[in-house]
C-alpha positions in Angstrom: 144.8 -14.9 -2.1 142.3 -13.1 -4.4 141.8 -15.8 -7.0 138.1 -17.0 -7.4 138.9 -20.2 -9.3 136.4 -22.9 -8.2 134.5 -20.5 -5.8 130.8 -19.8 -6.1 129.9 -16.1 -5.7 127.7 -15.1 -2.8 125.9 -12.7 -5.1 126.0 -11.3 -8.7 126.1 -7.5 -9.5 126.1 -5.5 -12.6 128.1 -2.5 -11.3 129.7 -2.7 -7.9 130.9 0.6 -6.4 133.1 0.6 -3.3 132.9 3.9 -1.2 130.1 6.1 -0.1 131.7 9.5 -0.4 130.9 12.2 -3.0 132.5 10.2 -5.9 130.8 6.9 -5.1 127.4 8.5 -4.5 127.6 10.6 -7.7 128.6 7.7 -9.8 125.9 5.5 -8.4 123.2 8.1 -9.1 124.5 8.9 -12.6 124.5 5.2 -13.6 121.2 4.3 -12.0 119.4 7.1 -13.8 120.5 5.7 -17.1 119.0 2.3 -16.5 115.5 1.5 -17.8 112.8 1.2 -15.2 111.3 -2.2 -14.4 111.4 -5.0 -11.9 114.1 -6.9 -13.8 116.4 -4.0 -14.2 120.1 -4.8 -13.5 121.1 -2.9 -10.4 123.9 -0.6 -9.3 125.3 -1.8 -6.0 127.0 0.6 -3.6 129.2 -0.9 -0.8 129.2 1.9 1.8 131.3 1.2 4.8 130.1 2.3 8.2 133.2 4.5 8.6 132.2 6.5 5.6 130.7 9.1 8.0 134.3 9.9 8.7 135.4 10.2 5.1 137.0 13.3 3.6 133.9 14.4 1.5 131.9 15.3 4.6 134.8 17.3 6.0 135.1 19.6 3.0 134.0 23.0 4.3 134.9 25.8 1.9 133.0 24.9 -1.2 133.3 23.9 -4.9 135.2 25.9 -7.5 133.3 26.3 -10.8 132.8 28.8 -13.7 129.4 30.2 -12.7 129.4 34.0 -12.6 128.9 35.9 -16.0 132.2 37.7 -15.5 134.1 34.4 -15.1 135.3 32.1 -17.9 136.8 28.7 -18.5 140.2 29.9 -19.7 140.9 32.0 -16.6 139.9 29.2 -14.3 142.2 26.7 -16.2 145.0 29.2 -16.0 144.6 29.7 -12.3 144.6 25.9 -11.7 147.7 25.3 -13.8 149.6 28.0 -11.9 148.5 26.7 -8.5 149.4 23.2 -9.6 153.0 24.2 -10.3 153.6 21.8 -13.1 151.9 18.8 -11.5 148.5 19.2 -13.3 147.4 17.2 -16.3 146.1 20.0 -18.5 143.7 17.8 -20.3 142.1 16.7 -17.1 142.0 20.3 -15.8 140.2 21.5 -19.0 137.7 18.6 -18.8 136.9 19.3 -15.1 136.7 23.1 -15.4 134.8 22.8 -18.7 132.1 20.6 -17.1 132.0 22.5 -13.8 128.8 24.6 -14.5 127.0 21.5 -15.6 128.0 19.6 -12.5 126.9 22.4 -10.2 123.5 22.8 -12.0 123.0 19.0 -11.4 123.7 19.4 -7.7 121.3 22.4 -7.5 118.6 20.4 -9.2 119.1 17.6 -6.6 118.5 20.2 -3.9 122.0 20.8 -2.4 121.3 23.9 -0.2 123.9 26.3 -1.5 124.0 29.7 0.2 122.0 32.2 -1.8 123.5 35.5 -3.0 122.2 39.1 -2.4 119.5 40.2 -4.7 121.8 42.4 -6.8 124.5 39.8 -7.4 125.3 38.6 -10.9 124.8 34.9 -9.9 121.9 33.6 -7.7 124.2 31.8 -5.2 126.9 33.3 -3.1 130.4 32.9 -4.5 133.6 33.3 -2.5 137.2 33.7 -3.6 139.9 31.3 -2.2 143.6 31.0 -2.6 144.9 30.5 -6.1 141.7 31.9 -7.8 141.7 35.2 -9.5 137.9 35.5 -9.3 135.0 34.7 -7.0 134.0 31.2 -8.1 133.6 29.1 -4.9 129.9 28.1 -4.4 129.2 26.8 -0.9 126.6 25.8 1.6 127.4 28.1 4.6 130.7 26.6 6.0 129.6 22.9 5.8 129.5 22.3 2.0 130.7 18.7 2.3 128.0 17.7 4.8 125.3 19.4 2.7 126.5 17.6 -0.4 126.8 14.2 1.2 123.4 14.5 2.9 121.7 15.4 -0.3 123.4 12.7 -2.5 122.8 10.1 0.2 119.1 10.8 0.4 118.7 10.4 -3.4 120.8 7.2 -3.5 118.9 5.6 -0.6 115.6 6.4 -2.4 116.6 5.2 -5.8 114.9 1.9 -6.9 117.9 0.9 -9.1 120.5 1.2 -6.3 121.2 -1.5 -3.8 123.2 -0.4 -0.7 125.4 -2.8 1.2 126.6 -1.6 4.6 127.3 -4.8 6.6 130.3 -5.9 4.5 133.9 -4.8 4.5 135.9 -4.7 1.2 139.0 -6.9 1.6 140.4 -7.5 -1.9 139.6 -7.4 -5.6 138.6 -10.8 -6.9 140.6 -11.9 -9.9 139.6 -14.6 -12.4 141.9 -15.5 -15.3 143.9 -12.3 -14.8 140.9 -10.0 -14.8 138.9 -8.3 -12.0 135.7 -10.2 -11.5 134.3 -8.6 -8.4 135.2 -8.1 -4.8 136.2 -10.2 -1.8 134.4 -8.9 1.3 134.1 -9.9 5.0 130.7 -9.9 6.6 129.8 -9.2 10.2 130.6 -12.7 11.3 134.1 -12.6 9.8 133.2 -14.8 6.9 134.9 -14.1 3.5 132.7 -13.9 0.5 133.0 -13.2 -3.2 130.7 -10.6 -4.7 130.8 -11.2 -8.5 130.5 -8.0 -10.6 130.6 -7.2 -14.3 132.1 -3.8 -13.5 133.9 -2.8 -10.3 134.7 0.8 -9.3 136.9 1.8 -6.3 135.9 5.2 -4.9 137.7 4.7 -1.7 139.5 8.0 -1.2 143.1 8.8 -0.4 145.8 7.8 2.2 146.3 10.8 4.4 145.3 8.8 7.5 148.7 7.0 7.2 150.5 10.1 8.3 150.9 11.4 11.8 149.7 14.9 10.9 147.0 15.6 8.3 143.9 17.9 8.0 141.7 15.1 6.6 140.2 12.2 8.5 142.2 9.2 9.8 139.8 6.8 8.1 141.5 7.6 4.7 144.2 4.9 4.8 144.7 4.0 1.2 143.0 0.6 1.4 141.4 0.9 -2.1 144.8 1.7 -3.6 146.3 -1.3 -1.8 143.6 -3.6 -3.1 144.1 -2.2 -6.6 147.9 -2.7 -6.6 147.6 -6.3 -5.2 145.3 -7.0 -8.2 147.9 -5.7 -10.6 146.9 -2.1 -11.2 149.5 0.6 -11.6 149.2 3.7 -9.4 150.3 7.2 -10.3 150.4 10.7 -8.9 150.3 9.5 -5.3 151.7 12.8 -4.1 
């Protein structure tokens, strides 16, 4: 039962983000940096489960595809992506992602992600590789452990940010619903007690469901629990393949 009628919340949050992978950490930082400074600032709360160390973000080795080198361009990257997607891509989403790729990488560089530098005579200061489906060298990487470097850097910034509160001792159980609308999250604490964390905005950054299958290259901790919570609360899911 996820209704909160007649229940007093254990705590109140402005924005509550569930998941401590690349998506959750990036969103937490992006939102917190837009808040005004001061002791009464409304906070961003990140619920980061202990098993997040086993999440898919940390396992990503190869790197991040982006339009970075002077000889590359957005249209060729979009075209490569649509071909590799074989009709499953949403072209609007592809264009948005590729069009903002340089901006995203520059943000990560500014945060201090230790991407592998290029040779002195290269056209771009960081080493770029070429992977399957790409017609040009556009994969920026941190040696062969890009995901770990990304997570370590983002985590350090999140943990040091005064506008971000991190909860690590609670397990997300269900989306709390009040009068047909999401009003926060039901969690279970270390003693097994169920509590309602009220939130003005709730974001699920809980990853995929590859852990449900007998054979997968991503970690077993990805079991689709966020998607299950969303559908129980009345959300529609799409593109699960």
